[in-house]
VEXMARLUM-40275 format. One record per residue: x, y, z of N, C-alpha, C in turn; residue in one letter. Coordinates in steps of 0.001 Angstrom, whole numbers, plus 500000, padded with zeros to 6 digits. Example, Ala and Ser with C-alpha at 12.3 -4.5 7.8 and 13.67 -1.06 7.14 Angstrom:
<nodes>
      nxx      nyy      nzz     caxx     cayy     cazz      cxx      cyy      czz   r
   513190   494310   507800   512300   495500   507800   513200   496700   507800   a
   512850   497750   507080   513670   498940   507140   512900   500030   507870   s
</nodes>
This chain:
<nodes>
      nxx      nyy      nzz     caxx     cayy     cazz      cxx      cyy      czz   r
   500769   498817   499978   499830   499722   500018   500941   501421   500080   m
   500647   501974   498907   501595   503359   499027   501196   504130   500088   p
   502085   505051   500394   501808   506074   501547   500969   506946   501210   s
   500430   507729   502058   499520   509089   501676   500368   509915   500950   a
   501428   510161   501284   502250   511201   500237   502155   510958   498971   a
   502550   509503   498737   502086   509022   497334   501049   509168   496686   v
   500040   508701   497466   498804   508522   496972   498140   509938   496677   r
   498606   511003   497221   497998   512263   497052   499033   512951   496110   n
   499847   512535   495441   501055   513100   494627   501568   514533   495363   v
   501865   514289   496629   502497   515337   497497   503902   515260   497114   n
   504598   515710   496184   506037   515250   495816   506893   515843   497086   v
   506536   516976   497457   507564   517500   498345   506839   518612   499204   m
   507431   518948   500401   506954   520230   500874   507615   521337   500188   r
   506849   522482   499690   507114   523549   498741   506396   524783   499504   y
   507411   525690   499632   506634   527072   500030   505817   527470   498990   m
   504817   528135   499158   503914   528913   497828   503127   527608   497223   g
   503091   526330   497669   502461   525346   497134   500705   525869   497041   n
   500308   525507   495703   498892   526059   495622   497842   525025   495927   k
   498294   523380   496288   497268   522593   496300   496010   522915   497181   r
   496240   523616   498095   494788   523955   498824   494033   524898   497994   r
   494646   525849   497100   493639   526557   496238   493503   526148   494898   l
   493743   524966   494446   493455   524681   493300   492232   524770   492542   l
   491061   524461   493528   489583   524638   493115   489594   525750   492372   p
   490050   526845   493554   489514   528436   492829   490438   528651   491528   r
   491940   528405   491594   492650   528685   490575   492252   527880   489238   i
   491673   526668   489306   491219   525952   488258   489763   526606   487835   v
   489240   527060   488744   487860   527898   488352   488097   529132   487601   d
   489094   529742   487824   489353   531180   487435   489945   530839   485841   a
   491066   529838   485800   491460   529357   484449   490426   528849   483603   v
   489266   528251   484096   488219   527609   483261   487380   528579   482548   s
   487154   529741   483558   486166   530707   483230   486685   531445   482153   a
   487837   531336   481934   488661   532108   480570   489201   531472   479329   l
   488886   530085   479298   489199   529282   478390   488204   528001   478035   s
   488407   527456   476947   487683   526270   476907   488379   524865   477024   s
   487818   523522   476866   488389   522401   477077   489437   522618   475799   p
   490711   522025   475825   491578   522166   474834   492394   523119   474757   g
   492095   524291   474904   492775   525455   475002   494285   525278   475786   d
   495181   526132   475049   496544   526095   475543   496417   526987   476817   l
   497010   526724   477999   497068   527325   479148   498617   527276   479428   v
   499384   528506   479832   500816   528625   480200   500851   528563   481985   v
   501642   527785   482518   501758   527921   483631   503356   528450   483818   d
   503388   529604   483931   504753   530174   483823   505620   530099   484813   l
   505367   530207   486136   506163   529891   487099   505496   528638   488212   m
   505939   527110   487612   504971   526544   488125   505400   525518   489491   g
   506847   525905   489821   507104   525281   490921   507008   523706   490763   g
   506404   523021   491869   506465   521652   491683   504993   521051   490547   t
   504336   522087   490085   503720   521802   489061   502163   521108   489300   h
   501773   521602   490526   500509   521024   490910   499348   521641   490249   c
   499545   523068   490010   498323   523619   489060   498489   522905   487612   v
   499303   522963   487026   499647   522250   485668   498868   520891   485581   g
   499384   520172   486663   498508   518829   486856   497270   518814   487057   s
   496752   519606   487712   495302   519717   487624   494639   520238   486556   a
   494973   521000   485577   494493   521432   484486   494879   520420   483326   l
   495598   519454   483397   496205   518694   482356   494913   517937   481661   a
   493863   517393   482276   492934   516650   481598   492284   517705   480894   e
   491714   518709   481269   491275   519783   480457   491687   520475   479382   r
   493137   521143   479620   493736   522061   479023   495032   521414   478279   n
   495371   521832   477266   496936   521612   477053   497874   522362   477918   r
   498917   522135   478290   499366   522784   479123   501109   522918   478736   v
   501598   524360   478798   503040   524421   478893   503230   524766   480625   v
   504278   523971   481159   504614   523960   482337   506021   524619   482575   a
   506473   525547   483047   507665   526077   483390   508025   526368   484708   n
   509051   526510   485102   509690   527084   486080   511206   527107   485852   d
   511761   528106   486452   513204   528417   486362   514077   527313   487171   v
   513665   526689   488018   514459   525608   488892   514434   524269   488122   g
   515618   523934   487903   515934   522690   486903   515462   521588   487804   v
   515390   521465   488877   514800   520451   489806   513646   520203   489824   y
   512572   521253   489195   511288   520877   488936   511141   520148   487706   t
   512030   520190   486699   511818   519731   485274   511498   518315   485461   l
   511941   517377   486174   511680   515804   486155   510506   515542   486932   p
   509891   516307   488156   508681   516355   488481   507576   516849   487620   i
   507588   517945   486999   506742   518184   485695   506594   517121   484687   g
   507597   516592   484167   507594   515413   483248   507040   514241   483904   r
   507280   513856   485206   506530   512650   485688   505331   513207   486183   a
   504633   514267   486112   503505   514481   486524   502406   514578   485245   l
   503089   514815   484349   502320   515718   482877   502676   514689   481619   l
   503603   513974   481657   504147   513057   480233   503980   511790   480685   q
   503490   511176   481592   503407   509653   481396   502923   509021   480367   r
   503847   508103   479601   503130   507375   478371   502284   506318   478703   p
   501501   505883   477615   500545   504793   477864   501420   503587   477857   r
   500740   502675   478895   501194   501382   479060   503047   501345   479823   g
   503086   502536   480392   504519   502541   481066   504389   501369   482517   f
   505457   500813   482420   505259   499894   483536   506526   499949   484502   d
   506555   500789   485764   507836   500816   486416   508527   499852   487010   p
   507409   498703   486798   508319   497144   487487   509351   496894   486770   d
   509124   497122   485394   510206   496904   484239   511379   497453   484375   a
   511611   498382   485320   512688   498954   485350   513498   498888   486800   y
   512742   498121   487658   513405   498168   488714   514888   497093   488963   l
   514704   496208   488229   516226   495379   488238   517401   496092   487796   s
   516896   497095   486662   518086   497961   485909   518438   498900   487083   l
   517720   499427   488108   517946   500552   489068   518679   499675   489993   v
   518474   498506   490579   519160   497677   491520   520527   497593   491078   a
   520686   497021   489921   522070   496952   489379   522797   498288   488941   a
   522415   499278   488926   523112   500362   488618   523388   500978   489882   a
   522543   500654   490959   522880   501473   492068   524181   500486   492842   a
   524089   499242   492740   525146   498299   493093   526299   498667   492474   a
   526240   498895   491139   527630   499175   490383   528205   500420   491131   e
   527593   501295   491175   528174   502518   491791   528406   502320   493479   n
   527835   501711   494107   528364   501274   495437   529502   500621   495597   r
   529844   499897   494588   530835   499092   494630   532154   500059   494087   a
   531849   500849   492839   532782   501193   492320   533223   502956   492639   a
   532261   503566   493328   532341   504655   493586   532256   505588   492705   g
   531491   505719   491661   531532   506601   490576   530852   507918   490924   i
   529872   507792   491411   528884   508990   491841   529025   509198   493458   f
   529700   510018   493666   530076   510223   495479   529896   511565   495991   t
   529448   512545   495056   529111   514056   495664   528406   514156   496973   f
   527302   513519   497002   526540   513693   498225   527300   512932   499413   f
   527857   511928   499231   528719   511263   500376   529879   512463   500786   q
   530366   512957   499886   531588   513629   499880   531121   515067   500575   t
   530160   515428   500294   529768   517061   500617   528499   517201   501678   h
   527728   516314   501604   526528   516555   502521   526280   515304   503659   y
   527105   514546   503975   526925   513665   504907   526839   514654   506146   k
   526253   514093   507205   525873   514566   508697   525381   516021   508622   n
   524926   516385   507448   524228   517678   507343   522612   517496   507108   t
   522326   517421   505865   520811   517170   505611   520490   515687   505597   y
   521475   515248   505449   521287   513391   505569   522588   512973   506315   f
   522327   511539   506772   523214   510636   507206   524251   510200   506428   s
   525327   509774   506664   526224   509141   505518   525543   508207   504865   p
   524926   507153   505671   524231   506016   504652   523189   506625   503747   r
   522247   507756   504035   521419   508206   503377   522140   508783   502033   q
   523226   509584   502434   523923   510017   501239   524397   509181   500129   c
   524977   508371   500580   525481   506669   499786   524178   506413   498972   g
   523079   506388   499531   522082   505770   498582   521480   506653   497529   e
   521602   507992   498109   521239   509076   497254   522108   509042   496111   i
   523633   508907   496312   524626   508879   495021   524283   507746   494079   d
   524013   506535   494740   523515   505146   494136   522565   505277   493075   d
   521327   505767   493642   520317   506215   492892   520225   507159   491822   l
   521013   508177   491997   521244   509131   490946   522048   508678   489667   r
   523276   507898   490250   523665   507116   489245   522887   506223   488503   y
   521855   505442   489138   520582   504623   488647   519942   505465   487390   a
   519914   506574   487791   519147   507501   486830   519789   507515   485433   v
   520878   507862   485504   521720   507754   484282   521482   506745   483298   e
   521601   505430   484140   521387   504204   483248   520236   504181   483017   a
   518982   504623   483410   517537   504682   483117   517536   505656   481859   l
   518153   506662   482041   518016   507423   480804   518659   507036   479511   d
   519244   505999   479291   519639   505509   478242   518523   504674   477734   v
   517640   504028   478682   516634   502905   478253   515402   503738   477802   e
   515061   504867   478715   513813   505375   478636   513800   506498   479344   d
   513236   507907   478642   513651   508762   479634   512632   509464   480345   r
   511313   508814   480354   510479   508999   481262   510787   508192   482296   y
   511220   506956   482488   511744   506377   483547   512547   506861   484422   a
   513633   507574   483618   514610   508481   484169   514258   509676   485019   a
   513043   510503   484096   512317   511531   485108   511408   511199   486359   d
   510958   510290   486087   509924   509657   487215   511043   509136   488241   l
   512085   508468   488157   513090   508177   488908   513440   509396   489766   a
   514063   510335   489139   514382   511727   489589   513384   512404   490561   l
   512108   512216   490019   510998   512812   490646   510736   512221   491856   a
   510941   510730   491682   510918   510014   493073   511806   510059   494066   a
   513023   510120   493429   514294   510658   494416   514180   511790   495102   l
   513812   512671   494515   513672   514028   495308   512330   513828   496172   i
   511253   513377   495938   510415   512848   496778   510722   512510   498343   s
   511463   511174   498134   512106   510443   498969   513011   511224   500015   a
   513650   512080   499134   514942   512929   499994   513885   513847   500896   m
   513024   514439   500373   512381   515655   501159   511371   514974   502035   c
   511025   513584   502110   510620   513089   503375   511588   512933   504081   y
   512981   512416   504067   513760   512168   504866   514732   513389   505174   a
   514590   514227   504866   515830   515491   505233   515630   515847   506569   q
   516651   516073   506956   516915   516688   508502   516983   518261   508786   s
   515732   518724   508187   515866   520020   508033   514133   520640   508712   t
   514004   521819   508482   512793   522418   509021   511723   522205   507757   p
   511980   521603   506913   511214   521675   505735   511512   522408   504462   g
   512937   522915   504421   513634   523002   503248   515233   523085   503522   h
   515947   523274   502523   517291   523292   502514   518186   524431   502808   f
   517446   525350   503240   518401   526610   503644   519066   526503   504942   a
   518685   525337   505747   519623   525285   506862   519269   523606   507164   q
   520172   523116   508097   520023   521735   508680   519946   521877   509906   f
   518985   520895   510570   518807   520521   512070   520213   520288   512708   m
   520569   520551   513921   522027   520233   514398   521606   518748   514698   p
   522925   518056   514738   522679   516786   515206   522073   516230   516473   a
   521893   517112   517423   521427   516764   518593   519817   516942   518572   g
   519210   517578   517396   517790   517903   517488   516922   516500   517690   h
   515932   516611   518367   515242   515595   518633   514426   514486   517699   e
   514544   515147   516421   513748   514681   515069   515087   513956   514288   r
   516083   514391   514814   517541   514014   513676   517316   512129   513330   v
   517276   511605   514648   517695   510432   514802   516560   509306   513837   q
   515264   510152   514209   514254   509422   513282   514535   509626   511817   t
   514363   510867   511368   514701   511069   510043   515670   510352   509390   l
   517109   510304   510147   518106   509752   509629   517813   508126   509608   r
   517067   507513   510244   516825   505995   510148   515954   505651   508978   a
   515479   506684   508321   514649   506710   507129   515566   505963   505896   i
   515054   505094   505241   516054   504547   504043   515467   505054   502831   g
   516423   505804   502283   515919   506455   501014   515600   505609   499916   i
   516350   504507   499894   516059   503563   498797   514535   502882   498682   t
   514257   502726   500096   512830   501763   500210   511855   503039   499824   e
   511868   504453   500437   511129   505227   500218   511036   505641   498522   e
   512202   505588   497765   512432   505807   496570   511653   504864   495605   f
   511753   503444   496021   510979   502359   495285   509492   502403   495493   s
   509129   502911   496558   507487   503164   496690   507252   503997   495934   e
   507533   505073   495698   507304   506234   495134   507321   505896   493322   r
   508250   505387   493120   508709   504833   491718   507704   504026   491217   f
   507294   503211   492053   506341   501850   491876   504951   502361   491669   r
   504354   503240   492670   503218   503552   493009   502758   505151   492601   h
   503508   505637   491781   503292   507025   491305   501919   507179   490785   w
   500818   507640   491196   499676   507672   491200   498942   508676   489846   p
   499740   508537   488881   499282   509234   487496   499112   508408   486462   i
   498101   508667   485534   497641   507832   484624   498167   508448   483541   a
   498324   507967   482537   498630   508177   481032   498118   509544   480628   a
   499109   510536   480352   498593   511613   479735   497865   511390   478582   a
   496345   512411   478704   495596   512449   477746   495926   513292   476707   s
   496696   514356   476935   496937   515639   475846   498668   515503   475720   r
   498821   516295   474857   500158   516645   474877   500809   518144   475404   s
   501741   517844   476368   501872   518648   477671   503453   519215   477553   h
   504035   520252   477514   505320   520663   477551   505698   521224   478809   t
   506986   520610   479291   507358   521246   480441   509073   521398   480244   v
   508983   522809   480950   510477   523406   480567   510944   523719   481907   l
   512024   524284   481986   513122   524955   483061   513838   525902   482582   a
   513058   527026   482502   513605   528321   481920   513461   529661   482595   e
   514148   530448   482488   513824   532095   482663   512314   532134   482002   d
   511369   532777   482717   510054   533269   482202   509860   533670   480950   w
   511077   534890   480339   511040   535508   479305   511252   534562   478121   r
   511998   533455   478589   512593   532548   477275   510873   531910   476822   v
   510082   531619   477589   508708   530961   477275   508223   531810   476196   v
   508055   533098   476498   507403   534134   475194   508376   533995   474114   f
   509935   534291   474592   510345   534629   473280   510849   533222   472411   a
   510724   532301   472812   510730   530926   471961   509689   530523   471497   a
   508560   531194   471731   507251   530912   471049   506197   529821   471630   g
   506687   529228   473197   506093   528600   473685   504629   528862   474202   f
   504510   530058   474191   503249   530697   474466   502341   531062   473427   a
   503122   530954   472226   502150   531460   470758   500732   530443   470955   d
   499508   531235   470669   498130   530572   470995   497757   530317   472121   g
   498466   530829   473469   497671   530485   474619   496606   531289   474803   a
   495489   530666   475667   494324   531269   475910   494390   532155   477329   r
   495109   531365   478256   495380   531791   479665   496912   531840   480047   v
   497389   532644   480668   498684   532684   481288   498254   532643   482695   i
   499008   531664   483320   498809   531489   484801   500231   531716   485583   y
   500303   532777   486435   501534   533472   486946   501415   533430   488586   v
   502480   532694   488962   502321   532665   490480   503997   533079   490861   d
   504219   534301   490945   505861   534525   490991   505998   534657   492551   p
   507396   534876   493170   507369   535261   494146   507079   536600   495006   p
   506577   536576   496151   506162   537798   496414   506591   538935   497687   y
   507975   538042   498114   508701   538800   498972   509925   538528   498765   n
   511036   538867   499822   512385   538753   499576   513044   537546   499581   g
   512249   536647   499821   512819   535230   499752   513063   534543   498330   e
   514511   534415   498435   514464   533522   496951   514532   531916   497156   q
   513756   531636   496276   513558   530148   496265   514750   529406   495869   y
   515621   529934   495275   517246   528962   494897   517956   528643   496381   s
   517585   529518   497206   518355   529390   498526   517567   527962   499342   r
   516262   527831   499167   515319   526911   499811   515676   525514   499318   f
   516009   525439   498187   515943   524224   496970   517412   524096   496317   y
   518558   524583   496852   519548   524427   496025   520039   522800   495956   h
   519890   522179   497211   520568   521031   497052   519680   520259   495963   l
   518508   520297   495621   517591   519559   495061   518240   519785   493271   l
   518680   521042   493417   519363   521845   492022   520548   520948   491646   e
   521261   520812   493035   522522   520139   492533   522112   518668   492324   t
   521305   517994   492967   520881   516536   492828   520608   516442   491514   l
   519632   517226   490769   519443   517057   489253   520514   517177   488179   v
   521191   518494   488569   522270   518724   487766   523541   518068   487796   r
   523876   517248   488971   524785   516523   489436   526174   517114   488884   y
   526295   518352   488897   527568   518854   488368   528717   519573   489055   d
   528925   518813   490237   530024   519118   490975   530204   520471   491320   g
   529097   521333   491576   529298   522807   491843   530192   523156   493214   p
   530654   524547   492981   531466   525079   494007   530326   525140   495304   e
   530617   525030   496476   529517   525281   497612   530250   525979   498578   l
   529124   526937   499110   529775   527616   500247   528925   528186   501022   r
   529458   528275   502487   528737   528870   503486   528218   527449   504358   h
   527863   527454   505729   527250   526288   506431   526331   525542   505680   k
   525652   526081   504874   524220   525643   504332   524741   524706   502973   a
   525796   525022   502391   526349   524286   501527   525818   525007   500012   r
   525499   526094   500002   524772   526626   498883   525703   526593   497600   y
   524965   526265   496222   525761   526609   495057   526166   527666   495071   r
   527275   528061   494392   527743   529427   493850   526859   529604   492589   v
   526640   530677   492515   525877   531099   491103   524512   530988   491422   g
   523599   531036   492278   522211   530715   492372   521519   531579   491806   r
   520265   531311   491286   519427   532007   490521   518818   532878   491502   f
   518530   534274   490981   517881   535249   491835   516973   535909   491247   k
   515512   536056   491489   514643   536338   490900   514436   537987   490989   s
   513900   538819   489901   513622   540367   490152   512565   540554   490647   s
   511491   539674   490943   510225   539557   491429   510462   539924   493377   f
   511444   539692   493750   512081   539367   495075   512787   541010   495677   c
   512868   541913   494988   513325   543388   495418   512483   544393   494904   y
   512287   545105   496199   511444   546351   495785   511974   547166   495089   h
   513301   547192   494457   513617   548284   493763   513339   547576   492075   r
   513133   546352   492102   512905   545746   490779   511619   545249   490473   t
   510670   544989   491356   509639   544191   491080   508589   544673   490339   v
   508320   546034   490319   507401   546734   489618   507664   546676   488237   e
   508911   547018   487923   509500   546997   486436   509380   545426   485919   d
   509664   544320   486726   509433   542981   486352   508181   542742   485876   e
   507115   543389   486696   505868   542722   486202   505352   543937   485061   f
   505832   545057   485009   505479   545552   483673   505997   544777   482394   r
   507390   544333   482585   507946   543599   481216   507099   542223   481088   e
   506702   541783   482297   505725   540437   482089   504630   540567   480976   l
   503839   541777   481828   502482   541941   480946   502812   542706   479454   f
   504076   543335   479158   504229   543760   477769   504684   542640   477096   r
   505558   541720   477568   506068   540491   476811   504671   539703   476431   r
   503612   539110   477279   502767   538607   477179   501666   539034   475937   c
   501390   540665   476219   500990   541192   475493   501417   541062   473641   a
   502878   541178   473716   503320   540851   472601   503326   539418   471853   d
   503511   538453   472846   503454   537222   472148   502070   536636   471829   a
   501171   536809   472722   499775   536333   472496   498779   537070   472666   c
   497601   536195   472651   495808   537048   472724   495595   536448   474213   d
   496366   536066   475221   496188   535464   476108   495705   536592   477396   a
   494544   536240   478260   494075   536725   479354   495246   536152   480615   d
   495366   536937   481712   496470   536339   482750   495643   536036   484011   i
   495796   535255   484674   495520   534906   486038   496982   535000   486984   v
   496895   535954   488020   497870   535954   488778   497651   535568   490386   l
   498429   534720   491008   498249   534602   492233   499362   535239   493238   s
   498729   536097   493919   499969   536599   494695   499271   536816   496093   y
   500014   537598   496823   500042   537281   498404   499351   538828   498817   s
   498561   539127   500095   497998   540349   500477   499371   540733   500954   s
   500170   540398   501479   501530   540733   502263   502785   541197   501098   t
   502469   540989   499936   503584   540708   498791   504036   542101   498644   g
   505014   542432   498110   506162   543591   497907   505084   544751   497050   l
   503932   544089   496215   503344   545011   495283   501951   544913   496101   v
   501404   546174   496172   500057   545953   496523   499139   546072   495894   e
   497758   545221   496244   496932   544912   495014   496477   546042   494289   a
   496163   547223   494853   495562   548392   493983   496817   548723   492623   e
   498172   548575   492924   499188   548897   492017   498943   548019   490721   r
   498436   547178   490717   498467   546216   489601   497735   546911   488517   f
   496696   547658   488669   496044   548263   487422   496889   549236   486861   a
   497905   549736   487308   498838   550655   487157   500281   549867   486316   h
   500222   548697   486784   501565   547853   485955   501083   546985   484914   l
   499895   547150   484517   499376   545952   483442   499246   546405   482025   c
   499922   547482   481896   500098   548104   480639   498806   548383   479904   c
   498531   548921   478902   497385   549552   478277   496550   548348   477799   q
   497336   547342   477414   496493   546239   477004   495514   545407   477566   t
   495994   545402   478861   495247   544608   480127   494552   545507   480754   y
   493418   545012   481324   492662   545664   482560   492260   544817   483895   g
   492149   545038   485108   492187   544246   486010   490813   544042   486114   v
   490050   542792   485788   488740   542527   485788   488313   541952   487056   e
   488982   541419   488038   488397   541109   489176   489761   540855   490381   r
   489509   541141   491366   490169   540567   492350   489746   539751   493484   i
   490140   538669   493674   489298   537748   494664   490463   537604   495624   e
   489682   537659   496805   490745   537443   498028   490178   536231   498859   e
   491396   535304   499268   491071   534287   499779   491748   534029   500859   i
   491166   533690   501897   491897   533344   503352   492830   532104   503037   d
   494056   532239   503209   495147   531326   502963   496324   531410   503974   h
   496234   530457   504822   497791   530664   505708   498948   530187   504936   a
   499874   530903   504943   501178   530852   504199   502358   530274   505198   h
   503314   529417   504292   504239   528712   505047   505300   529960   505505   s
   505694   529653   506977   506769   530569   507410   508064   530014   507401   t
   508643   529154   506510   509829   528598   506108   510058   527462   507356   q
   509214   526636   507790   509541   525695   508822   509107   525868   510143   g
   508477   527057   510321   508182   527351   511746   506386   527449   511619   k
   505803   526539   510896   504519   526620   510977   504012   527470   509722   g
   502462   527525   510037   501604   528242   508897   501456   529547   509496   l
   501388   530661   508776   501175   532128   509102   499800   532447   508735   k
   498706   532882   509852   497480   532986   509558   497349   534496   509081   g
   496148   534876   508987   495862   536306   508619   496181   536731   507485   g
   496387   535970   506394   497134   536231   505290   496078   535919   504187   v
   495850   536831   503257   495017   536351   502139   495914   536060   500791   r
   495291   535144   500256   495837   534951   498769   495192   535859   497638   e
   495749   536425   496848   495046   537461   495742   495065   536755   494643   l
   493914   536201   493963   493839   535740   492731   493064   536728   491667   l
   493837   537328   490886   493856   538549   489994   493551   538377   488848   i
   492596   538250   488176   492076   537992   486458   492538   539512   485649   t
   493265   539590   484738   493578   540344   483875   492888   540007   482512   f
   492102   540993   482052   491638   540834   480598   492251   541859   479447   r
   492404   541261   478380   492851   542106   477225   491733   542947   476995   r
   491955   544296   476795   491066   545282   476242   489917   545523   477521   g
   489963   545262   478676   489061   545556   479634   489505   546306   480670   r
   488850   547097   480851   488950   548149   482083   488846   547596   483394   s
   489380   548215   484674   489142   547570   485844   487657   547686   486331   e
   487181   546691   486746   485923   546617   487054   485428   547246   488397   a
</nodes>
C-alpha cells in the first residue's frame, strides 16, 4: 500500500504550494478558456497547478528551477502502458555498481551529517547514478526516478522543511529522520506514482519566464497563469540541494548550508525591481499572444493589490480581484494566518471593474 504522500501526489513540501487553492485557480482559468485551449503555467514550482489542468487543457508548464523539470515530466508526460516494475532490476544493478565502484560520490563527500546521514547520502549517490542508466533506456523512467528520488529525499531530510539550513545533530527529530531508508522510499514512489497516462500533449520547461515568450511556447495560449515570488525570499536558497541533485555537476559550495555558487535570483523579490519586472511580464505577454492572465499573489506581497492596475500596461485591465483566506508557510515555523491570497484576473482590452 503506497503512503498517503504518494497517493496524494504530494511530491515534496514546497513554499507557496497551491494545492489547497487548486479549485479556485482551476475555476478562474476555466472561466477564461475552453477545453483543449493552451494554458501556460509560467512559474509552476512543483507543477500541481499544471497537473490539475492537464485533463482539461493543453499545458506548457515552466519553472526556472531545473529540479522542477523531472517533477513536471513525471506528472504531465506519463506514456501509455508505462510499467515501472520493468525498470526496478536495472535500478538495483546500477545502484550496486555505483556502490562498488564509487562513481557518483558527491553527496557522500559534501553532505554527510548535514541534511542526511552518511548512509542516506550513499543511497542518494547510488540512485542518482541509476538515473543515468535509466536515461539510456527510457527518458520518462529517468524523469520519474528523479522525481521519486526528490520526493524520498524531501521526506527524509533533516531540516525544518527546506534546504536553507539543516537541523543540529542533537535535534530530537534527527535520529528518526536519519533512520529512513532513501532506497525504500524511492522504490515506493517509483512503483506507485499515481498518475494516469497523459491524455493530451503537454510541454515541460525549466527556463527563465522570458524564454517561454521569446521561444514561442506561449503562441496561441488562451490563459497565462502566473505565480511569482511575492517577498524577499529567494527560492533558490531553499531548494539549492535539489538543483545540485538534478544537475549533478559538482558545483562549488559555500557557507554552512552548502549553497551552490551562482544561484538564480529573481527580480520579483526586490522592492527596487519588482514593479519593472511585472511591467515587462505584461508587455511580453501582450506581444506574444492574445491570452488573458490569472495572477496568484499575497496580500503581504511587495506590490500592493491596487498597484497592479497601473502595472498591467494599456493592453490589459484588472477585471477581478478575489481575496482568499490562506495560511502561508513560514519556512519551517508553521503556518502564518491572517494572510489572504489574491487571485487577480487580467483581461485584454478590459478596464478595471
